[in-house]
N, C-alpha and C positions, 0 to 999 in steps of 0.2 A: 247959282251953284251947279256944278257939273257932277253928274253921277255916271260912272261907266259900268256897264253890265256886259260881261263876257260869257257867252254861251253858244249853243249850237244853232245851226240854221233853222231847225225846227222851232226853237224858242225865239230867236232874234231875227229870223229871215224876213218877216213882214216889214219890220221897221228898217232893217238894213237895205232891203230892196227898194223901198220908197225913197230913201236918201240917195242911193246909187242912181236910181232912175232920174231923179231931179238934177243931180250934179253931172253925171257922166253922159246920160242920153240927152236930156233937155238942154243943159247949160253948155256942155262941151261938144255936143253933136256926135257922140260915139254911136255907132250902129248898135242897135239893141242886140243883134246876134253876137256881137263881140263882147257884150257885158256879162252875159250869163254863161256859166260853164259848170263842168262836173265837180269842180273843187269846192263849191259852196257847201255841199252836203257833208264833207269831211273836215271842214275848217272850223276854227273858233272865230266867232263873230263878236266884235266889240261894238256896242252901241252907246253913244254918248247922249245923255239926257240933260236938258236944260229945263229946270222945273219939271213939268209933266210932258215935255215934247222931245221926241227923238230928233237930234240935230246933227249927228255925225256917226260915222261907222268906219270900220276897218276889219280886215280878216287876217288870220294866221293859218297858213296851210300846215299840215302835218310834217312836210318836208322842210319847214323853217323859212318859208317865204311870206313876207308881209305884203298885203296888197289891198286894192279897192278902198284906200283911205279917202274919205270924202266928208266934207263939212258943208252944211248949207250956207250959202253966201252971207246971209244976214247974221250968222253966228261965227264968222271967221275972225281971227285976231283976238280971240278970247281965251286961248289956251286949250281949246277943245282937241285940236290935232295932237298937241303934246300929251294930253291926258290919255287919248286913245293909244298913242304909240307906247307910252310908259306902261299902260295896262297890258298890252300885248307882249312887251318885253318881260313883264312879270310872269305871264303865262308861259312864255318860252323857257324861262329859267326854271319854273316849276316842272316843266316837261323835260328838263335836262338837255335842252337843245344847245349845241355848241356854237353854231354859226347861224346868223339870220341874213337873208338876202331880200332885196326889193328892187323894183324897177321904178325909179323916181321920175316923174315928169320934170323937165328942165327947171321950171320955176320952183320946184320943191327940193332941189339938191341942197341948198343952204340949210333948210329946215332939218333934213335928215343928218347932215354933217354936224350940226349942233348937238345931235344926240348920239354921236360916235360912229355913224355910218361913213364908210370911205368909198369913193368911186372905184369901180372895177371895170376895166375894159373900155372900149370906145362907146360913144353915144350911139343910140339906135332909135329906130322909129317903131312905135306901137300905136295901133289904131289911128295913124296919121298924126301923132304927136311925138315930138322928140323926148326921149327918155334916156336915163343913165342907170346902169346896174350899180348897186351899192351893197356893201357887206359890213356886217358888225360881228366881231368875235366876242362871244359871251364868256369865254374862259379866262380873259385877262382883266 
């Protein structure tokens, strides 16, 4: 059973940072200096729990950008990414956000498209990985 907890970095930061370190730094080889930024303190952090273990995370910036979506490899394809995304969409609606943006890794474009996000602009590189900007209008 999946449980999603949306809270501040102060509350969820320990678990979110552990998952992000495992997925982005160790698995994908992203430089640690690229992973941590000033946006963590002001963002809503969703953490997915499988039984009593944190297994996924994502964040929503106050400006309406979703990012740092990560699920531990052994828990992928179980609906955890979807649950994280839907939880952050609910937070965005509660905060009356009109538009959400994200920069999707190329292999995740189809996932975000299934949830209503549309590609915007050309593909670009981030941290050495091809990405695509995507947008979702919450007012329609």
